C-alpha positions as CSV (number, residue, x, y, z in Angstrom):
1,M,0.0,0.3,0.2
2,S,1.3,3.7,-0.8
3,V,-0.5,6.7,0.4
4,K,0.4,10.8,1.2
5,F,-1.1,12.5,3.3
6,L,-0.8,15.7,5.3
7,Q,-1.0,15.8,9.1
8,I,-2.3,19.3,10.7
9,S,-3.0,20.4,14.1
10,D,-4.6,23.3,16.6
11,T,-5.2,25.7,13.4
12,H,-7.6,27.8,15.9
13,L,-9.2,29.6,13.4
14,G,-11.1,32.5,14.3
15,Y,-8.8,33.7,17.3
16,N,-8.6,37.6,17.6
17,Q,-5.4,37.9,19.3
18,Y,-4.8,40.2,21.3
19,G,-8.5,41.4,20.3
20,L,-7.2,42.2,16.3
21,K,-8.7,41.4,13.2
22,E,-5.5,41.0,11.5
23,R,-4.7,38.3,13.9
24,G,-7.3,36.1,13.0
25,E,-6.6,36.8,9.6
26,D,-3.4,35.7,10.0
27,F,-4.7,32.2,11.5
28,F,-6.9,31.5,8.1
29,D,-3.9,33.0,5.8
30,V,-1.5,29.6,7.1
31,F,-5.3,27.4,7.0
32,K,-5.1,28.2,3.6
33,E,-1.4,27.7,3.0
34,A,-1.8,24.8,3.9
35,I,-4.6,23.5,1.5
36,D,-2.4,25.0,-1.0
37,I,0.1,22.4,-0.3
38,A,-2.1,19.5,-0.2
39,I,-3.9,20.5,-3.3
40,D,-0.5,21.1,-5.3
41,E,1.0,17.6,-3.2
42,K,-2.3,15.7,-4.4
43,V,-2.6,13.9,-1.1
44,D,-4.9,11.7,-0.5
45,F,-6.1,13.0,3.0
46,I,-5.2,15.2,5.5
47,L,-5.5,14.7,9.5
48,H,-6.0,17.4,11.8
49,S,-5.7,16.1,15.9
50,G,-7.7,19.4,16.9
51,D,-8.2,22.8,18.1
52,F,-9.2,23.7,14.2
53,F,-11.3,26.5,15.9
54,H,-10.3,28.8,18.8
55,T,-13.8,28.2,20.3
56,S,-16.3,26.3,20.7
57,R,-19.0,28.9,19.4
58,P,-17.0,30.4,16.2
59,S,-18.9,33.1,14.5
60,N,-20.9,33.5,11.3
61,E,-17.9,34.9,9.0
62,V,-15.2,32.0,10.3
63,L,-17.7,29.4,9.8
64,L,-18.3,30.6,6.6
65,N,-14.6,31.1,6.0
66,A,-13.8,27.8,7.0
67,I,-16.5,26.0,4.4
68,D,-14.9,28.0,1.9
69,Q,-11.4,26.2,2.4
70,L,-13.2,22.6,3.1
71,K,-14.9,23.4,-0.6
72,R,-11.6,23.5,-2.1
73,L,-10.7,20.1,-0.9
74,K,-13.8,18.6,-1.7
75,E,-13.5,20.0,-5.2
76,A,-10.2,18.7,-5.2
77,N,-11.1,15.1,-4.2
78,I,-9.3,15.1,-0.9
79,P,-10.7,14.6,2.6
80,I,-10.1,15.8,5.6
81,F,-10.8,13.8,8.4
82,A,-10.7,15.9,12.1
83,I,-11.1,15.3,15.9
84,S,-12.2,18.2,18.5
85,G,-9.6,19.4,21.3
86,N,-10.2,21.5,24.0
87,H,-11.5,24.6,22.1
88,D,-13.4,23.0,19.9
89,R,-15.5,21.1,22.3
90,G,-15.6,24.0,25.4
91,N,-14.3,23.3,28.4
92,Q,-17.5,24.5,30.2
93,V,-20.3,23.7,27.2
94,R,-21.9,20.6,27.0
95,D,-23.0,20.8,23.3
96,I,-21.7,19.3,20.5
97,S,-18.6,20.2,18.6
98,P,-18.6,23.2,15.7
99,L,-17.2,20.5,14.0
100,K,-20.3,18.6,13.9
101,I,-21.9,22.1,11.3
102,L,-18.7,21.3,8.9
103,E,-19.7,18.1,8.0
104,N,-22.1,18.9,5.5
105,F,-19.7,20.5,3.9
106,G,-16.7,17.7,3.7
107,L,-15.0,17.3,6.7
108,N,-15.4,14.0,9.1
109,L,-15.1,13.9,12.2
110,V,-13.7,10.9,14.5
111,E,-14.9,11.0,17.6
112,N,-14.2,8.3,20.0
113,G,-14.3,5.5,16.9
114,S,-13.2,4.7,13.8
115,L,-13.9,5.3,10.1
116,Y,-12.6,3.2,7.3
117,Y,-11.5,5.0,3.9
118,E,-10.2,2.9,0.9
119,G,-9.0,0.4,3.0
120,I,-7.6,2.8,5.7
121,V,-8.4,2.5,8.8
122,I,-8.9,6.4,10.9
123,S,-9.4,6.6,14.5
124,G,-9.7,9.6,16.8
125,L,-10.6,10.6,20.4
126,K,-11.7,13.4,21.1
127,Y,-10.4,15.7,24.1
128,L,-11.1,14.7,27.2
129,S,-11.7,16.8,30.4
130,K,-9.3,15.9,33.5
131,V,-12.1,14.9,35.0
132,A,-13.1,12.4,32.4
133,I,-9.8,11.0,32.2
134,R,-9.2,10.7,36.4
135,E,-12.7,9.1,36.1
136,H,-11.1,6.1,33.9
137,K,-8.0,6.2,35.2
138,G,-6.4,7.3,31.8
139,I,-7.7,6.9,28.2
140,K,-6.1,3.3,27.7
141,D,-9.8,1.8,27.6
142,F,-11.0,4.5,25.3
143,L,-8.5,3.1,23.0
144,E,-9.0,-0.4,23.4
145,K,-12.5,0.0,22.6
146,I,-11.6,1.7,19.5
147,L,-9.1,-1.4,18.4
148,E,-11.8,-4.0,19.4
149,K,-14.3,-2.3,17.1
150,S,-11.8,-1.9,14.1
151,P,-13.6,-3.0,11.0
152,D,-10.4,-4.2,9.5
153,K,-7.6,-5.7,12.0
154,N,-5.1,-6.0,9.6
155,A,-5.4,-2.3,7.4
156,L,-2.9,0.3,8.1
157,H,-4.4,2.0,11.2
158,L,-3.9,6.0,11.5
159,L,-4.7,7.5,15.1
160,M,-5.6,11.3,16.1
161,L,-5.2,12.4,20.1
162,H,-5.5,15.9,21.4
163,A,-4.1,15.2,24.8
164,E,-1.5,16.0,27.3
165,F,1.5,13.9,27.7
166,E,4.7,13.9,29.5
167,P,7.3,15.2,29.5
168,F,5.6,18.2,27.5
169,F,3.0,18.2,30.1
170,P,4.5,17.3,33.9
171,N,2.0,15.3,35.9
172,S,0.1,14.3,32.9
173,L,-0.5,11.0,31.0
174,N,2.0,8.6,29.8
175,L,2.1,7.9,26.1
176,N,3.9,4.7,26.5
177,K,1.1,3.0,29.3
178,E,-2.1,4.5,27.4
179,V,-0.9,3.3,23.9
180,P,-1.9,-0.2,23.6
181,E,-0.7,-1.9,20.5
182,G,-2.3,-1.6,17.2
183,F,-1.6,1.4,15.9
184,D,0.5,2.3,12.8
185,Y,0.8,6.0,13.3
186,I,-0.3,8.5,16.0
187,G,-1.1,12.1,15.3
188,I,-1.0,14.3,18.3
189,G,-2.3,17.9,18.7
190,H,-2.6,20.0,21.7
191,Y,1.5,20.6,22.2
192,H,2.3,23.8,20.2
193,I,5.7,22.5,19.4
194,P,6.3,20.3,16.3
195,Q,8.3,17.3,17.1
196,K,9.8,14.7,14.6
197,P,8.3,11.5,14.6
198,F,9.5,9.1,16.4
199,L,9.0,5.1,17.2
200,M,7.2,3.5,19.8
201,G,7.5,0.2,19.9
202,N,6.2,-0.4,16.0
203,T,3.9,2.5,15.6
204,T,5.1,6.2,14.4
205,V,4.6,9.1,16.5
206,L,4.0,12.6,15.4
207,Y,3.3,15.9,17.5
208,A,2.4,17.9,15.4
209,G,2.5,21.3,16.7
210,S,0.4,24.5,16.1
211,T,0.3,26.8,13.1
212,E,0.5,30.2,14.1
213,F,1.3,31.2,17.9
214,T,-1.5,31.1,20.2
215,A,0.2,32.4,23.3
216,Y,3.9,33.4,22.5
217,N,6.6,32.1,24.7
218,E,10.7,31.2,24.6
219,K,10.2,27.6,24.2
220,E,8.5,28.3,20.8
221,E,10.1,31.0,19.3
222,N,13.0,28.3,18.4
223,Y,10.4,26.3,16.0
224,P,9.2,27.4,12.8
225,K,5.0,26.9,12.5
226,G,4.4,24.6,9.6
227,I,2.6,21.0,8.8
228,H,3.8,17.6,8.1
229,L,3.7,15.6,4.5
230,I,3.8,12.0,5.1
231,N,4.2,9.2,2.8
232,Y,3.3,5.7,3.7
233,Q,4.9,3.2,1.5
234,D,6.5,-0.4,2.1
235,K,4.9,-0.4,6.0
236,E,7.1,2.8,6.4
237,F,6.4,6.4,7.0
238,D,8.6,9.0,5.3
239,Y,8.5,12.2,6.9
240,K,8.8,15.9,5.6
241,F,8.4,19.2,7.1
242,L,7.3,22.2,5.7
243,E,6.9,25.3,6.9
244,L,4.1,27.5,6.4
245,K,5.2,31.1,5.2
246,R,2.1,33.2,5.1
247,K,2.4,33.4,9.7
248,R,3.0,36.6,10.9
249,P,6.7,37.1,12.1
250,F,7.2,37.1,16.0
251,I,9.8,39.0,17.6
252,R,11.2,38.7,21.3
253,I,13.4,41.0,23.2
254,N,14.7,40.9,26.6
255,V,14.5,44.1,28.0
256,E,17.2,45.7,30.4
257,D,17.3,49.3,32.4
258,N,19.1,50.6,29.1
259,L,16.3,52.2,26.7
260,E,18.8,53.4,23.9
261,K,19.8,49.5,24.1
262,L,16.0,48.5,23.5
263,E,16.0,51.1,21.0
264,K,18.9,49.6,19.0
265,D,17.4,45.8,19.3
266,L,14.1,47.0,18.2
267,K,15.5,48.7,15.0
268,E,18.0,45.7,14.1
269,K,14.7,43.2,14.6
270,L,12.4,45.0,12.7
271,E,14.5,45.1,9.8
272,E,15.5,41.6,9.9
273,S,11.8,41.3,10.2
274,Y,11.0,43.2,6.9
275,E,13.2,41.2,5.0
276,I,11.4,37.8,5.6
277,S,7.8,38.9,5.9
278,D,5.7,42.3,4.6
279,K,3.7,41.4,7.6
280,K,4.1,43.8,10.8
281,P,5.1,41.7,13.4
282,V,3.9,41.8,16.7
283,V,6.6,42.5,19.5
284,I,7.2,40.7,22.8
285,L,8.8,42.8,25.4
286,K,9.6,41.3,28.5
287,G,12.8,41.7,31.4
288,N,13.1,42.0,34.7
289,V,13.7,45.7,35.6
290,K,14.6,48.5,38.4
291,N,14.8,52.0,36.9
292,I,12.9,52.2,33.9
293,S,8.7,51.6,33.4
294,Y,5.7,50.9,30.9
295,K,5.7,54.5,30.5
296,D,9.3,54.9,29.5
297,I,8.5,52.2,26.8
298,Y,5.6,53.5,25.5
299,T,7.2,56.9,25.3
300,L,10.0,55.7,23.3
301,I,7.2,54.0,21.3
302,E,5.6,57.0,20.4
303,A,8.4,58.6,19.8
304,K,10.2,56.6,17.6
305,N,7.4,56.0,15.4
306,F,8.1,52.2,16.3
307,N,3.8,51.9,16.1
308,E,4.2,52.6,12.6
309,K,6.1,49.5,11.8
310,V,4.8,46.9,14.6
311,L,1.3,45.4,14.7
312,H,0.8,45.1,18.2
313,F,3.4,45.5,21.5
314,N,2.9,42.8,23.9
315,I,5.1,44.0,27.0
316,S,5.2,42.7,30.5
317,L,7.9,43.9,32.7
318,T,8.5,42.5,36.3
319,N,10.0,45.3,38.6
320,I,12.3,43.7,41.1
321,F,11.6,46.3,43.8
322,E,7.8,46.4,43.3
323,T,8.0,42.3,43.3
324,E,10.3,42.4,46.4
325,S,8.4,45.1,48.3
326,L,4.8,43.2,47.1
327,V,5.3,40.1,48.8
328,E,6.1,41.8,52.3
329,S,3.2,44.1,52.4
330,L,0.8,41.2,51.6
331,S,1.6,39.7,55.0
332,D,-0.1,41.1,58.2
333,N,1.1,38.2,60.1
334,K,5.3,37.8,60.0
335,E,4.5,34.1,60.9
336,E,2.5,32.9,58.4
337,P,3.1,35.4,55.7
338,I,0.3,35.5,53.2
339,E,2.4,34.4,49.8
340,Y,2.4,30.8,51.8
341,K,-1.5,31.0,52.0
342,L,-1.8,32.4,48.0
343,K,0.5,29.1,47.1
344,E,-1.4,26.9,49.4
345,F,-4.7,28.0,47.8
346,L,-3.4,28.1,44.0
347,D,-2.1,24.9,44.9
348,D,0.5,25.7,41.9
349,E,4.0,27.0,42.1
350,N,4.2,28.3,38.3
351,L,0.2,29.9,38.7
352,Y,1.2,31.2,42.1
353,N,4.3,33.1,40.0
354,H,1.7,34.4,37.2
355,V,-0.5,35.9,40.2
356,I,2.8,38.0,42.2
357,D,4.0,39.2,38.5
358,V,0.2,40.2,37.2
359,I,-0.4,42.2,40.2
360,A,3.5,44.1,40.4
361,T,3.1,44.9,36.9
362,L,-0.7,46.3,37.6
363,K,1.1,48.5,40.5
364,T,3.2,50.3,38.0
365,F,0.2,52.0,36.9
366,D,-0.6,55.7,38.3
367,T,-4.5,55.4,37.9
368,T,-7.3,53.1,36.9
369,D,-7.6,54.2,33.7
370,E,-3.9,53.5,32.6
371,V,-4.8,49.8,33.8
372,K,-7.7,49.3,31.8
373,K,-5.8,50.6,28.8
374,Y,-3.3,47.8,29.3
375,L,-5.8,45.1,29.8
376,K,-7.4,46.1,26.9
377,E,-3.9,46.2,24.9
378,N,-2.5,43.1,27.0
379,P,-5.4,40.9,27.3
380,N,-3.4,37.3,27.7
381,L,-1.3,39.2,30.9
382,L,-4.8,37.2,32.8
383,D,-4.2,33.9,30.7
384,I,-3.9,31.3,32.8
């Protein structure tokens, strides 16, 4: 058997990141590019491992744009198979996935079962909440039932998952223990950094990654965004990563107590960005500082007209003195500081540090209006 397919995941269509329509268009730009590649490569089908949409309630415009792309695939006779991720299904929404709507336009939703397509078994397990996973003590039982009900035990068997696995998500599922033998290939979504495929026994495993930045972080910045072209022949999977060119550049700069250096770094990074893309970049400014403030940076941006060359500035400063004094001031009882109570209440060190940083950041502003303006421009500050 010979077959060629695209593995794609976490397209998050409809995400107007930072409240910007341009960012929503970016997510569709790279999705359209992926469809272009599928058509140009004449693939047999596409696998999408979850988070097709960014929300379980996509707007009418987003649905129509998605339908337009599915029509292109249908005209090219390329089926697409997908599962629901945590964003598609909605953590708090007890409703059907919006992907069900797309079934009328060519998308094949594979939810906790299998479809038989031209001699290939394509299976999927949608995202399960942590509560459901705890109740069932993992996902192995679900996968064993999928194998039991397979329409052809001897066929090539492909599986799509959208779940948290170690080591990428601490204290989560162990892939080796959860997946029973019987699957030839597993395409995994949810983790946004693409990984090269690896063998787990006789199974080829691939973490697909996302097609765009949904929450920019240092781990992701050195990894390209793209999709995966898979060729299966003679019982082997041949792999090629295809970087997406229409993504928007992201620039990260470490902020120090030196505005002249920041100005110089910004100019250099912007010049580099425009050499590879005509899209205005998103600039991430982060740092631990003592002597400069948000006001200083905004003043620099306006004075040097950086706004004209940048789509959005995402600024996150931690004032060392502010943070230290904040932790001290949070305590009314020297024997039992409230910081310990916060840690106990939040029960998560990363979350605790995030809350402390958020409070320290907001304390740098003088008025409520300044805080409101900053939160409007940086809504992901409160993402947890």
